[in-house]
PDB file of the backbone (N, CA, C, O) and the ligand in Angstrom, with CONECT records:
HET     ZN  A 101       1
ATOM      1  N   MET A   1     166.254 143.967 158.901  1.00  0.00           N
ATOM      2  CA  MET A   1     165.283 142.906 159.210  1.00  0.00           C
ATOM      3  C   MET A   1     163.883 143.489 159.133  1.00  0.00           C
ATOM      4  O   MET A   1     163.604 144.458 159.840  1.00  0.00           O
ATOM      5  N   PRO A   2     162.957 142.935 158.288  1.00  0.00           N
ATOM      6  CA  PRO A   2     161.606 143.499 158.186  1.00  0.00           C
ATOM      7  C   PRO A   2     160.821 143.290 159.468  1.00  0.00           C
ATOM      8  O   PRO A   2     160.901 142.238 160.102  1.00  0.00           O
ATOM      9  N   THR A   3     160.083 144.281 159.825  1.00  0.00           N
ATOM     10  CA  THR A   3     159.238 144.211 161.027  1.00  0.00           C
ATOM     11  C   THR A   3     157.978 143.430 160.668  1.00  0.00           C
ATOM     12  O   THR A   3     157.650 143.299 159.489  1.00  0.00           O
ATOM     13  N   PRO A   4     157.259 142.904 161.680  1.00  0.00           N
ATOM     14  CA  PRO A   4     156.000 142.189 161.383  1.00  0.00           C
ATOM     15  C   PRO A   4     155.006 143.063 160.619  1.00  0.00           C
ATOM     16  O   PRO A   4     154.298 142.570 159.740  1.00  0.00           O
ATOM     17  N   THR A   5     154.948 144.350 160.945  1.00  0.00           N
ATOM     18  CA  THR A   5     154.042 145.267 160.242  1.00  0.00           C
ATOM     19  C   THR A   5     154.459 145.386 158.775  1.00  0.00           C
ATOM     20  O   THR A   5     153.635 145.335 157.862  1.00  0.00           O
ATOM     21  N   HIS A   6     155.786 145.547 158.584  1.00  0.00           N
ATOM     22  CA  HIS A   6     156.298 145.666 157.219  1.00  0.00           C
ATOM     23  C   HIS A   6     155.980 144.397 156.427  1.00  0.00           C
ATOM     24  O   HIS A   6     155.578 144.491 155.267  1.00  0.00           O
ATOM     25  N   THR A   7     156.146 143.239 157.010  1.00  0.00           N
ATOM     26  CA  THR A   7     155.854 141.958 156.343  1.00  0.00           C
ATOM     27  C   THR A   7     154.369 141.869 155.999  1.00  0.00           C
ATOM     28  O   THR A   7     154.009 141.431 154.905  1.00  0.00           O
ATOM     29  N   ARG A   8     153.512 142.278 156.920  1.00  0.00           N
ATOM     30  CA  ARG A   8     152.062 142.258 156.693  1.00  0.00           C
ATOM     31  C   ARG A   8     151.689 143.187 155.523  1.00  0.00           C
ATOM     32  O   ARG A   8     150.881 142.838 154.662  1.00  0.00           O
ATOM     33  N   GLU A   9     152.298 144.364 155.521  1.00  0.00           N
ATOM     34  CA  GLU A   9     152.030 145.315 154.435  1.00  0.00           C
ATOM     35  C   GLU A   9     152.466 144.746 153.085  1.00  0.00           C
ATOM     36  O   GLU A   9     151.765 144.884 152.083  1.00  0.00           O
ATOM     37  N   LEU A  10     153.638 144.102 153.076  1.00  0.00           N
ATOM     38  CA  LEU A  10     154.124 143.514 151.818  1.00  0.00           C
ATOM     39  C   LEU A  10     153.199 142.403 151.337  1.00  0.00           C
ATOM     40  O   LEU A  10     152.925 142.295 150.142  1.00  0.00           O
ATOM     41  N   ARG A  11     152.712 141.566 152.276  1.00  0.00           N
ATOM     42  CA  ARG A  11     151.781 140.500 151.884  1.00  0.00           C
ATOM     43  C   ARG A  11     150.498 141.096 151.314  1.00  0.00           C
ATOM     44  O   ARG A  11     149.982 140.637 150.295  1.00  0.00           O
ATOM     45  N   GLU A  12     150.002 142.115 151.982  1.00  0.00           N
ATOM     46  CA  GLU A  12     148.761 142.769 151.519  1.00  0.00           C
ATOM     47  C   GLU A  12     148.967 143.373 150.122  1.00  0.00           C
ATOM     48  O   GLU A  12     148.117 143.249 149.240  1.00  0.00           O
ATOM     49  N   GLN A  13     150.118 144.029 149.952  1.00  0.00           N
ATOM     50  CA  GLN A  13     150.422 144.630 148.646  1.00  0.00           C
ATOM     51  C   GLN A  13     150.526 143.524 147.579  1.00  0.00           C
ATOM     52  O   GLN A  13     150.027 143.681 146.464  1.00  0.00           O
ATOM     53  N   SER A  14     151.169 142.426 147.929  1.00  0.00           N
ATOM     54  CA  SER A  14     151.316 141.310 146.999  1.00  0.00           C
ATOM     55  C   SER A  14     149.941 140.741 146.639  1.00  0.00           C
ATOM     56  O   SER A  14     149.686 140.431 145.475  1.00  0.00           O
ATOM     57  N   ARG A  15     149.058 140.603 147.624  1.00  0.00           N
ATOM     58  CA  ARG A  15     147.702 140.074 147.391  1.00  0.00           C
ATOM     59  C   ARG A  15     146.937 140.985 146.423  1.00  0.00           C
ATOM     60  O   ARG A  15     146.281 140.519 145.491  1.00  0.00           O
ATOM     61  N   ARG A  16     147.041 142.293 146.672  1.00  0.00           N
ATOM     62  CA  ARG A  16     146.342 143.249 145.783  1.00  0.00           C
ATOM     63  C   ARG A  16     146.896 143.184 144.359  1.00  0.00           C
ATOM     64  O   ARG A  16     146.144 143.249 143.387  1.00  0.00           O
ATOM     65  N   LEU A  17     148.215 143.055 144.248  1.00  0.00           N
ATOM     66  CA  LEU A  17     148.813 142.959 142.909  1.00  0.00           C
ATOM     67  C   LEU A  17     148.334 141.694 142.177  1.00  0.00           C
ATOM     68  O   LEU A  17     148.084 141.736 140.973  1.00  0.00           O
ATOM     69  N   ARG A  18     148.207 140.577 142.894  1.00  0.00           N
ATOM     70  CA  ARG A  18     147.710 139.352 142.261  1.00  0.00           C
ATOM     71  C   ARG A  18     146.259 139.537 141.822  1.00  0.00           C
ATOM     72  O   ARG A  18     145.873 139.126 140.728  1.00  0.00           O
ATOM     73  N   GLN A  19     145.456 140.167 142.700  1.00  0.00           N
ATOM     74  CA  GLN A  19     144.054 140.444 142.337  1.00  0.00           C
ATOM     75  C   GLN A  19     143.981 141.324 141.089  1.00  0.00           C
ATOM     76  O   GLN A  19     143.196 141.067 140.176  1.00  0.00           O
ATOM     77  N   ASP A  20     144.812 142.362 141.068  1.00  0.00           N
ATOM     78  CA  ASP A  20     144.831 143.263 139.905  1.00  0.00           C
ATOM     79  C   ASP A  20     145.235 142.500 138.641  1.00  0.00           C
ATOM     80  O   ASP A  20     144.668 142.718 137.570  1.00  0.00           O
ATOM     81  N   ALA A  21     146.215 141.609 138.771  1.00  0.00           N
ATOM     82  CA  ALA A  21     146.668 140.839 137.609  1.00  0.00           C
ATOM     83  C   ALA A  21     145.547 139.946 137.091  1.00  0.00           C
ATOM     84  O   ALA A  21     145.367 139.822 135.880  1.00  0.00           O
ATOM     85  N   VAL A  22     144.796 139.326 137.989  1.00  0.00           N
ATOM     86  CA  VAL A  22     143.672 138.472 137.583  1.00  0.00           C
ATOM     87  C   VAL A  22     142.625 139.318 136.872  1.00  0.00           C
ATOM     88  O   VAL A  22     142.132 138.948 135.807  1.00  0.00           O
ATOM     89  N   PHE A  23     142.287 140.474 137.484  1.00  0.00           N
ATOM     90  CA  PHE A  23     141.301 141.369 136.882  1.00  0.00           C
ATOM     91  C   PHE A  23     141.745 141.788 135.481  1.00  0.00           C
ATOM     92  O   PHE A  23     140.950 141.755 134.541  1.00  0.00           O
ATOM     93  N   LEU A  24     143.018 142.182 135.340  1.00  0.00           N
ATOM     94  CA  LEU A  24     143.508 142.655 134.041  1.00  0.00           C
ATOM     95  C   LEU A  24     143.521 141.530 132.993  1.00  0.00           C
ATOM     96  O   LEU A  24     143.226 141.772 131.822  1.00  0.00           O
ATOM     97  N   ARG A  25     143.860 140.312 133.409  1.00  0.00           N
ATOM     98  CA  ARG A  25     143.825 139.185 132.448  1.00  0.00           C
ATOM     99  C   ARG A  25     142.397 138.935 131.977  1.00  0.00           C
ATOM    100  O   ARG A  25     142.158 138.713 130.790  1.00  0.00           O
ATOM    101  N   GLU A  26     141.438 138.974 132.923  1.00  0.00           N
ATOM    102  CA  GLU A  26     140.032 138.760 132.539  1.00  0.00           C
ATOM    103  C   GLU A  26     139.552 139.874 131.624  1.00  0.00           C
ATOM    104  O   GLU A  26     138.863 139.629 130.634  1.00  0.00           O
ATOM    105  N   ARG A  27     139.920 141.085 131.962  1.00  0.00           N
ATOM    106  CA  ARG A  27     139.524 142.250 131.150  1.00  0.00           C
ATOM    107  C   ARG A  27     140.119 142.144 129.744  1.00  0.00           C
ATOM    108  O   ARG A  27     139.432 142.420 128.761  1.00  0.00           O
ATOM    109  N   ALA A  28     141.381 141.751 129.644  1.00  0.00           N
ATOM    110  CA  ALA A  28     142.045 141.599 128.334  1.00  0.00           C
ATOM    111  C   ALA A  28     141.344 140.532 127.509  1.00  0.00           C
ATOM    112  O   ALA A  28     141.176 140.693 126.300  1.00  0.00           O
ATOM    113  N   ALA A  29     140.930 139.432 128.158  1.00  0.00           N
ATOM    114  CA  ALA A  29     140.223 138.365 127.428  1.00  0.00           C
ATOM    115  C   ALA A  29     138.872 138.882 126.928  1.00  0.00           C
ATOM    116  O   ALA A  29     138.478 138.598 125.797  1.00  0.00           O
ATOM    117  N   GLU A  30     138.159 139.648 127.778  1.00  0.00           N
ATOM    118  CA  GLU A  30     136.874 140.241 127.352  1.00  0.00           C
ATOM    119  C   GLU A  30     137.057 141.149 126.148  1.00  0.00           C
ATOM    120  O   GLU A  30     136.306 141.071 125.176  1.00  0.00           O
ATOM    121  N   LEU A  31     138.072 142.017 126.226  1.00  0.00           N
ATOM    122  CA  LEU A  31     138.313 142.963 125.139  1.00  0.00           C
ATOM    123  C   LEU A  31     138.687 142.249 123.852  1.00  0.00           C
ATOM    124  O   LEU A  31     138.280 142.666 122.768  1.00  0.00           O
ATOM    125  N   LYS A  32     139.461 141.174 123.965  1.00  0.00           N
ATOM    126  CA  LYS A  32     139.842 140.413 122.776  1.00  0.00           C
ATOM    127  C   LYS A  32     138.605 139.797 122.141  1.00  0.00           C
ATOM    128  O   LYS A  32     138.472 139.797 120.917  1.00  0.00           O
ATOM    129  N   ALA A  33     137.693 139.269 122.964  1.00  0.00           N
ATOM    130  CA  ALA A  33     136.452 138.684 122.442  1.00  0.00           C
ATOM    131  C   ALA A  33     135.607 139.763 121.776  1.00  0.00           C
ATOM    132  O   ALA A  33     135.056 139.530 120.699  1.00  0.00           O
ATOM    133  N   ARG A  34     135.492 140.930 122.386  1.00  0.00           N
ATOM    134  CA  ARG A  34     134.701 142.017 121.803  1.00  0.00           C
ATOM    135  C   ARG A  34     135.329 142.506 120.517  1.00  0.00           C
ATOM    136  O   ARG A  34     134.621 142.848 119.570  1.00  0.00           O
ATOM    137  N   GLN A  35     136.666 142.545 120.470  1.00  0.00           N
ATOM    138  CA  GLN A  35     137.361 142.971 119.265  1.00  0.00           C
ATOM    139  C   GLN A  35     137.037 142.006 118.113  1.00  0.00           C
ATOM    140  O   GLN A  35     136.807 142.441 116.985  1.00  0.00           O
ATOM    141  N   ALA A  36     137.019 140.709 118.398  1.00  0.00           N
ATOM    142  CA  ALA A  36     136.685 139.715 117.372  1.00  0.00           C
ATOM    143  C   ALA A  36     135.246 139.930 116.886  1.00  0.00           C
ATOM    144  O   ALA A  36     134.983 139.867 115.685  1.00  0.00           O
ATOM    145  N   GLU A  37     134.308 140.187 117.823  1.00  0.00           N
ATOM    146  CA  GLU A  37     132.915 140.467 117.445  1.00  0.00           C
ATOM    147  C   GLU A  37     132.850 141.714 116.572  1.00  0.00           C
ATOM    148  O   GLU A  37     132.152 141.744 115.558  1.00  0.00           O
ATOM    149  N   PHE A  38     133.584 142.736 116.978  1.00  0.00           N
ATOM    150  CA  PHE A  38     133.591 143.990 116.229  1.00  0.00           C
ATOM    151  C   PHE A  38     134.092 143.769 114.797  1.00  0.00           C
ATOM    152  O   PHE A  38     133.493 144.270 113.846  1.00  0.00           O
ATOM    153  N   HIS A  39     135.186 143.020 114.645  1.00  0.00           N
ATOM    154  CA  HIS A  39     135.721 142.765 113.310  1.00  0.00           C
ATOM    155  C   HIS A  39     134.724 141.987 112.452  1.00  0.00           C
ATOM    156  O   HIS A  39     134.561 142.263 111.263  1.00  0.00           O
ATOM    157  N   GLU A  40     134.066 141.019 113.069  1.00  0.00           N
ATOM    158  CA  GLU A  40     133.069 140.228 112.340  1.00  0.00           C
ATOM    159  C   GLU A  40     131.920 141.124 111.876  1.00  0.00           C
ATOM    160  O   GLU A  40     131.484 141.044 110.727  1.00  0.00           O
ATOM    161  N   LEU A  41     131.440 141.968 112.770  1.00  0.00           N
ATOM    162  CA  LEU A  41     130.356 142.896 112.441  1.00  0.00           C
ATOM    163  C   LEU A  41     130.801 143.893 111.369  1.00  0.00           C
ATOM    164  O   LEU A  41     130.054 144.188 110.436  1.00  0.00           O
ATOM    165  N   PHE A  42     132.023 144.405 111.510  1.00  0.00           N
ATOM    166  CA  PHE A  42     132.545 145.358 110.539  1.00  0.00           C
ATOM    167  C   PHE A  42     132.638 144.707 109.165  1.00  0.00           C
ATOM    168  O   PHE A  42     132.251 145.323 108.172  1.00  0.00           O
ATOM    169  N   ASP A  43     133.144 143.472 109.083  1.00  0.00           N
ATOM    170  CA  ASP A  43     133.261 142.786 107.785  1.00  0.00           C
ATOM    171  C   ASP A  43     131.882 142.599 107.152  1.00  0.00           C
ATOM    172  O   ASP A  43     131.718 142.793 105.947  1.00  0.00           O
ATOM    173  N   TYR A  44     130.884 142.218 107.971  1.00  0.00           N
ATOM    174  CA  TYR A  44     129.532 142.054 107.450  1.00  0.00           C
ATOM    175  C   TYR A  44     129.010 143.398 106.932  1.00  0.00           C
ATOM    176  O   TYR A  44     128.501 143.498 105.816  1.00  0.00           O
ATOM    177  N   TRP A  45     129.151 144.415 107.765  1.00  0.00           N
ATOM    178  CA  TRP A  45     128.644 145.737 107.431  1.00  0.00           C
ATOM    179  C   TRP A  45     129.307 146.254 106.157  1.00  0.00           C
ATOM    180  O   TRP A  45     128.630 146.789 105.279  1.00  0.00           O
ATOM    181  N   ARG A  46     130.603 146.099 106.055  1.00  0.00           N
ATOM    182  CA  ARG A  46     131.352 146.588 104.894  1.00  0.00           C
ATOM    183  C   ARG A  46     130.911 145.876 103.614  1.00  0.00           C
ATOM    184  O   ARG A  46     130.844 146.495 102.553  1.00  0.00           O
ATOM    185  N   ALA A  47     130.609 144.575 103.711  1.00  0.00           N
ATOM    186  CA  ALA A  47     130.210 143.817 102.528  1.00  0.00           C
ATOM    187  C   ALA A  47     128.749 144.050 102.150  1.00  0.00           C
ATOM    188  O   ALA A  47     128.383 143.911 100.983  1.00  0.00           O
ATOM    189  N   HIS A  48     127.918 144.402 103.120  1.00  0.00           N
ATOM    190  CA  HIS A  48     126.474 144.488 102.851  1.00  0.00           C
ATOM    191  C   HIS A  48     125.916 145.906 102.774  1.00  0.00           C
ATOM    192  O   HIS A  48     124.722 146.080 102.531  1.00  0.00           O
ATOM    193  N   TYR A  49     126.740 146.905 102.972  1.00  0.00           N
ATOM    194  CA  TYR A  49     126.258 148.296 102.879  1.00  0.00           C
ATOM    195  C   TYR A  49     127.108 149.073 101.888  1.00  0.00           C
ATOM    196  O   TYR A  49     128.338 149.016 101.905  1.00  0.00           O
ATOM    197  N   MET A  50     126.421 149.791 101.036  1.00  0.00           N
ATOM    198  CA  MET A  50     127.078 150.615 100.023  1.00  0.00           C
ATOM    199  C   MET A  50     127.003 152.073 100.482  1.00  0.00           C
ATOM    200  O   MET A  50     125.928 152.569 100.820  1.00  0.00           O
ATOM    201  N   TRP A  51     128.126 152.736 100.490  1.00  0.00           N
ATOM    202  CA  TRP A  51     128.166 154.150 100.869  1.00  0.00           C
ATOM    203  C   TRP A  51     127.803 154.973  99.644  1.00  0.00           C
ATOM    204  O   TRP A  51     128.471 154.873  98.615  1.00  0.00           O
ATOM    205  N   MET A  52     126.772 155.774  99.735  1.00  0.00           N
ATOM    206  CA  MET A  52     126.306 156.581  98.616  1.00  0.00           C
ATOM    207  C   MET A  52     126.907 157.988  98.737  1.00  0.00           C
ATOM    208  O   MET A  52     126.791 158.638  99.776  1.00  0.00           O
ATOM    209  N   VAL A  53     127.544 158.441  97.662  1.00  0.00           N
ATOM    210  CA  VAL A  53     128.210 159.738  97.625  1.00  0.00           C
ATOM    211  C   VAL A  53     127.706 160.502  96.407  1.00  0.00           C
ATOM    212  O   VAL A  53     127.552 159.929  95.329  1.00  0.00           O
ATOM    213  N   CYS A  54     127.449 161.797  96.582  1.00  0.00           N
ATOM    214  CA  CYS A  54     127.041 162.625  95.435  1.00  0.00           C
ATOM    215  C   CYS A  54     128.232 162.781  94.484  1.00  0.00           C
ATOM    216  O   CYS A  54     129.326 163.179  94.885  1.00  0.00           O
ATOM    217  N   ALA A  55     127.984 162.455  93.216  1.00  0.00           N
ATOM    218  CA  ALA A  55     129.048 162.522  92.219  1.00  0.00           C
ATOM    219  C   ALA A  55     129.469 163.964  91.922  1.00  0.00           C
ATOM    220  O   ALA A  55     130.589 164.208  91.474  1.00  0.00           O
ATOM    221  N   TRP A  56     128.573 164.908  92.170  1.00  0.00           N
ATOM    222  CA  TRP A  56     128.899 166.306  91.846  1.00  0.00           C
ATOM    223  C   TRP A  56     129.600 167.019  92.992  1.00  0.00           C
ATOM    224  O   TRP A  56     130.644 167.639  92.791  1.00  0.00           O
ATOM    225  N   CYS A  57     129.042 166.937  94.176  1.00  0.00           N
ATOM    226  CA  CYS A  57     129.604 167.719  95.283  1.00  0.00           C
ATOM    227  C   CYS A  57     130.289 166.865  96.348  1.00  0.00           C
ATOM    228  O   CYS A  57     130.924 167.405  97.253  1.00  0.00           O
ATOM    229  N   GLY A  58     130.173 165.564  96.255  1.00  0.00           N
ATOM    230  CA  GLY A  58     130.824 164.678  97.233  1.00  0.00           C
ATOM    231  C   GLY A  58     130.073 164.542  98.548  1.00  0.00           C
ATOM    232  O   GLY A  58     130.609 163.998  99.513  1.00  0.00           O
ATOM    233  N   ALA A  59     128.829 165.032  98.599  1.00  0.00           N
ATOM    234  CA  ALA A  59     128.052 164.952  99.851  1.00  0.00           C
ATOM    235  C   ALA A  59     127.770 163.492 100.215  1.00  0.00           C
ATOM    236  O   ALA A  59     127.536 162.643  99.356  1.00  0.00           O
ATOM    237  N   ASN A  60     127.800 163.247 101.497  1.00  0.00           N
ATOM    238  CA  ASN A  60     127.455 161.920 102.012  1.00  0.00           C
ATOM    239  C   ASN A  60     125.948 161.750 101.908  1.00  0.00           C
ATOM    240  O   ASN A  60     125.189 162.538 102.471  1.00  0.00           O
ATOM    241  N   MET A  61     125.515 160.718 101.185  1.00  0.00           N
ATOM    242  CA  MET A  61     124.085 160.474 101.018  1.00  0.00           C
ATOM    243  C   MET A  61     123.634 159.238 101.797  1.00  0.00           C
ATOM    244  O   MET A  61     122.546 158.713 101.559  1.00  0.00           O
ATOM    245  N   GLY A  62     124.457 158.783 102.709  1.00  0.00           N
ATOM    246  CA  GLY A  62     124.076 157.675 103.557  1.00  0.00           C
ATOM    247  C   GLY A  62     124.510 156.319 103.006  1.00  0.00           C
ATOM    248  O   GLY A  62     125.367 156.227 102.127  1.00  0.00           O
ATOM    249  N   TYR A  63     123.900 155.286 103.540  1.00  0.00           N
ATOM    250  CA  TYR A  63     124.272 153.926 103.194  1.00  0.00           C
ATOM    251  C   TYR A  63     123.060 153.164 102.678  1.00  0.00           C
ATOM    252  O   TYR A  63     121.931 153.379 103.118  1.00  0.00           O
ATOM    253  N   LYS A  64     123.319 152.285 101.751  1.00  0.00           N
ATOM    254  CA  LYS A  64     122.254 151.470 101.184  1.00  0.00           C
ATOM    255  C   LYS A  64     122.580 150.003 101.458  1.00  0.00           C
ATOM    256  O   LYS A  64     123.693 149.543 101.201  1.00  0.00           O
ATOM    257  N   HIS A  65     121.596 149.280 101.981  1.00  0.00           N
ATOM    258  CA  HIS A  65     121.799 147.857 102.277  1.00  0.00           C
ATOM    259  C   HIS A  65     121.811 147.046 100.999  1.00  0.00           C
ATOM    260  O   HIS A  65     120.978 147.259 100.118  1.00  0.00           O
ATOM    261  N   MET A  66     122.739 146.125 100.891  1.00  0.00           N
ATOM    262  CA  MET A  66     122.850 145.264  99.725  1.00  0.00           C
ATOM    263  C   MET A  66     122.500 143.848 100.149  1.00  0.00           C
ATOM    264  O   MET A  66     123.049 143.334 101.124  1.00  0.00           O
ATOM    265  N   GLU A  67     121.580 143.209  99.414  1.00  0.00           N
ATOM    266  CA  GLU A  67     121.197 141.846  99.765  1.00  0.00           C
ATOM    267  C   GLU A  67     122.373 140.889  99.636  1.00  0.00           C
ATOM    268  O   GLU A  67     122.622 140.062 100.514  1.00  0.00           O
ATOM    269  N   ARG A  68     123.092 141.017  98.524  1.00  0.00           N
ATOM    270  CA  ARG A  68     124.256 140.156  98.320  1.00  0.00           C
ATOM    271  C   ARG A  68     125.518 140.942  98.642  1.00  0.00           C
ATOM    272  O   ARG A  68     125.579 142.136  98.346  1.00  0.00           O
ATOM    273  N   PRO A  69     126.520 140.316  99.234  1.00  0.00           N
ATOM    274  CA  PRO A  69     127.757 141.027  99.559  1.00  0.00           C
ATOM    275  C   PRO A  69     128.428 141.594  98.304  1.00  0.00           C
ATOM    276  O   PRO A  69     128.427 140.957  97.251  1.00  0.00           O
ATOM    277  N   GLN A  70     128.989 142.772  98.424  1.00  0.00           N
ATOM    278  CA  GLN A  70     129.656 143.447  97.314  1.00  0.00           C
ATOM    279  C   GLN A  70     131.118 143.699  97.671  1.00  0.00           C
ATOM    280  O   GLN A  70     131.464 143.903  98.835  1.00  0.00           O
ATOM    281  N   LYS A  71     131.962 143.681  96.647  1.00  0.00           N
ATOM    282  CA  LYS A  71     133.360 144.021  96.909  1.00  0.00           C
ATOM    283  C   LYS A  71     133.554 145.522  96.922  1.00  0.00           C
ATOM    284  O   LYS A  71     134.336 146.056  97.708  1.00  0.00           O
ATOM    285  N   LEU A  72     132.807 146.217  96.014  1.00  0.00           N
ATOM    286  CA  LEU A  72     132.889 147.673  95.991  1.00  0.00           C
ATOM    287  C   LEU A  72     131.870 148.206  96.988  1.00  0.00           C
ATOM    288  O   LEU A  72     130.722 147.760  96.994  1.00  0.00           O
ATOM    289  N   ASN A  73     132.259 149.125  97.807  1.00  0.00           N
ATOM    290  CA  ASN A  73     131.324 149.603  98.830  1.00  0.00           C
ATOM    291  C   ASN A  73     131.074 151.103  98.749  1.00  0.00           C
ATOM    292  O   ASN A  73     130.653 151.715  99.730  1.00  0.00           O
ATOM    293  N   VAL A  74     131.334 151.705  97.571  1.00  0.00           N
ATOM    294  CA  VAL A  74     131.008 153.116  97.368  1.00  0.00           C
ATOM    295  C   VAL A  74     130.284 153.227  96.034  1.00  0.00           C
ATOM    296  O   VAL A  74     130.710 152.645  95.037  1.00  0.00           O
ATOM    297  N   SER A  75     129.188 153.975  96.024  1.00  0.00           N
ATOM    298  CA  SER A  75     128.483 154.218  94.780  1.00  0.00           C
ATOM    299  C   SER A  75     128.177 155.706  94.704  1.00  0.00           C
ATOM    300  O   SER A  75     128.148 156.400  95.720  1.00  0.00           O
ATOM    301  N   HIS A  76     127.949 156.184  93.490  1.00  0.00           N
ATOM    302  CA  HIS A  76     127.707 157.615  93.297  1.00  0.00           C
ATOM    303  C   HIS A  76     126.311 157.861  92.744  1.00  0.00           C
ATOM    304  O   HIS A  76     125.770 157.057  91.986  1.00  0.00           O
ATOM    305  N   GLY A  77     125.750 158.986  93.140  1.00  0.00           N
ATOM    306  CA  GLY A  77     124.445 159.422  92.654  1.00  0.00           C
ATOM    307  C   GLY A  77     124.422 160.941  92.705  1.00  0.00           C
ATOM    308  O   GLY A  77     125.472 161.581  92.764  1.00  0.00           O
ATOM    309  N   LEU A  78     123.231 161.515  92.681  1.00  0.00           N
ATOM    310  CA  LEU A  78     123.095 162.975  92.809  1.00  0.00           C
ATOM    311  C   LEU A  78     122.312 163.279  94.078  1.00  0.00           C
ATOM    312  O   LEU A  78     121.252 162.702  94.323  1.00  0.00           O
ATOM    313  N   CYS A  79     122.850 164.194  94.883  1.00  0.00           N
ATOM    314  CA  CYS A  79     122.132 164.586  96.092  1.00  0.00           C
ATOM    315  C   CYS A  79     120.974 165.507  95.670  1.00  0.00           C
ATOM    316  O   CYS A  79     121.012 166.047  94.564  1.00  0.00           O
ATOM    317  N   PRO A  80     119.953 165.702  96.507  1.00  0.00           N
ATOM    318  CA  PRO A  80     118.799 166.525  96.121  1.00  0.00           C
ATOM    319  C   PRO A  80     119.200 167.934  95.656  1.00  0.00           C
ATOM    320  O   PRO A  80     118.628 168.448  94.694  1.00  0.00           O
ATOM    321  N   ARG A  81     120.171 168.557  96.326  1.00  0.00           N
ATOM    322  CA  ARG A  81     120.592 169.908  95.930  1.00  0.00           C
ATOM    323  C   ARG A  81     121.192 169.901  94.522  1.00  0.00           C
ATOM    324  O   ARG A  81     120.846 170.749  93.699  1.00  0.00           O
ATOM    325  N   CYS A  82     122.077 168.964  94.243  1.00  0.00           N
ATOM    326  CA  CYS A  82     122.699 168.883  92.914  1.00  0.00           C
ATOM    327  C   CYS A  82     121.678 168.482  91.862  1.00  0.00           C
ATOM    328  O   CYS A  82     121.759 168.922  90.715  1.00  0.00           O
ATOM    329  N   LEU A  83     120.717 167.648  92.248  1.00  0.00           N
ATOM    330  CA  LEU A  83     119.654 167.265  91.305  1.00  0.00           C
ATOM    331  C   LEU A  83     118.866 168.510  90.884  1.00  0.00           C
ATOM    332  O   LEU A  83     118.541 168.673  89.708  1.00  0.00           O
ATOM    333  N   GLU A  84     118.557 169.391  91.853  1.00  0.00           N
ATOM    334  CA  GLU A  84     117.849 170.642  91.528  1.00  0.00           C
ATOM    335  C   GLU A  84     118.680 171.520  90.601  1.00  0.00           C
ATOM    336  O   GLU A  84     118.154 172.090  89.645  1.00  0.00           O
ATOM    337  N   LYS A  85     119.981 171.632  90.881  1.00  0.00           N
ATOM    338  CA  LYS A  85     120.874 172.410  90.005  1.00  0.00           C
ATOM    339  C   LYS A  85     120.857 171.827  88.591  1.00  0.00           C
ATOM    340  O   LYS A  85     120.823 172.560  87.603  1.00  0.00           O
ATOM    341  N   CYS A  86     120.882 170.504  88.515  1.00  0.00           N
ATOM    342  CA  CYS A  86     120.899 169.813  87.238  1.00  0.00           C
ATOM    343  C   CYS A  86     119.604 170.111  86.457  1.00  0.00           C
ATOM    344  O   CYS A  86     119.638 170.348  85.250  1.00  0.00           O
ATOM    345  N   LYS A  87     118.454 170.094  87.176  1.00  0.00           N
ATOM    346  CA  LYS A  87     117.168 170.391  86.540  1.00  0.00           C
ATOM    347  C   LYS A  87     117.162 171.797  85.975  1.00  0.00           C
ATOM    348  O   LYS A  87     116.675 172.020  84.867  1.00  0.00           O
ATOM    349  N   VAL A  88     117.707 172.763  86.736  1.00  0.00           N
ATOM    350  CA  VAL A  88     117.763 174.158  86.272  1.00  0.00           C
ATOM    351  C   VAL A  88     118.610 174.264  85.010  1.00  0.00           C
ATOM    352  O   VAL A  88     118.228 174.945  84.059  1.00  0.00           O
ATOM    353  N   ILE A  89     119.768 173.588  84.998  1.00  0.00           N
ATOM    354  CA  ILE A  89     120.639 173.620  83.822  1.00  0.00           C
ATOM    355  C   ILE A  89     119.906 173.039  82.606  1.00  0.00           C
ATOM    356  O   ILE A  89     119.970 173.597  81.511  1.00  0.00           O
ATOM    357  N   ILE A  90     119.220 171.935  82.806  1.00  0.00           N
ATOM    358  CA  ILE A  90     118.487 171.307  81.706  1.00  0.00           C
ATOM    359  C   ILE A  90     117.378 172.223  81.195  1.00  0.00           C
ATOM    360  O   ILE A  90     117.187 172.360  79.987  1.00  0.00           O
ATOM    361  N   GLU A  91     116.640 172.855  82.130  1.00  0.00           N
ATOM    362  CA  GLU A  91     115.568 173.799  81.744  1.00  0.00           C
ATOM    363  C   GLU A  91     116.133 174.953  80.940  1.00  0.00           C
ATOM    364  O   GLU A  91     115.531 175.355  79.945  1.00  0.00           O
ATOM    365  N   LYS A  92     117.298 175.508  81.353  1.00  0.00           N
ATOM    366  CA  LYS A  92     117.912 176.634  80.629  1.00  0.00           C
ATOM    367  C   LYS A  92     118.283 176.212  79.206  1.00  0.00           C
ATOM    368  O   LYS A  92     118.156 177.001  78.269  1.00  0.00           O
ATOM    369  N   ARG A  93     118.739 174.973  79.044  1.00  0.00           N
ATOM    370  CA  ARG A  93     119.155 174.507  77.710  1.00  0.00           C
ATOM    371  C   ARG A  93     117.955 174.312  76.796  1.00  0.00           C
ATOM    372  O   ARG A  93     118.061 174.419  75.574  1.00  0.00           O
ATOM    373  N   ARG A  94     116.811 174.025  77.410  1.00  0.00           N
ATOM    374  CA  ARG A  94     115.606 173.807  76.596  1.00  0.00           C
ATOM    375  C   ARG A  94     115.099 175.117  75.988  1.00  0.00           C
ATOM    376  O   ARG A  94     114.527 175.132  74.898  1.00  0.00           O
ATOM    377  N   VAL A  95     115.323 176.225  76.722  1.00  0.00           N
ATOM    378  CA  VAL A  95     114.769 177.507  76.277  1.00  0.00           C
ATOM    379  C   VAL A  95     115.553 178.046  75.086  1.00  0.00           C
ATOM    380  O   VAL A  95     115.234 179.118  74.571  1.00  0.00           O
TER     381      VAL A  95
HETATM  382 ZN    ZN A 101     125.570 167.034  95.498  1.00  0.00          ZN2+
END
């Protein structure tokens, strides 16, 4: 037979569990909303920014904003270091 103290403790424990359940449901709803915002932002970012990569060495050259959305989101160019190497090669060929 549960004692009055034991019954009180069980009620208190039950109350805390209900509070925790409410908190966790609210938190899950917040996270779901933020996840949707994140996906929306990611889709925009992916369509409107082009990742620039050096064609010679593969160096990350940052991102370029695109006015119109693009399906391809990687483009290649020459990083400053590779451009200098290229200039030296061209100069040697001229001599
Ligand atoms: Zn490079």
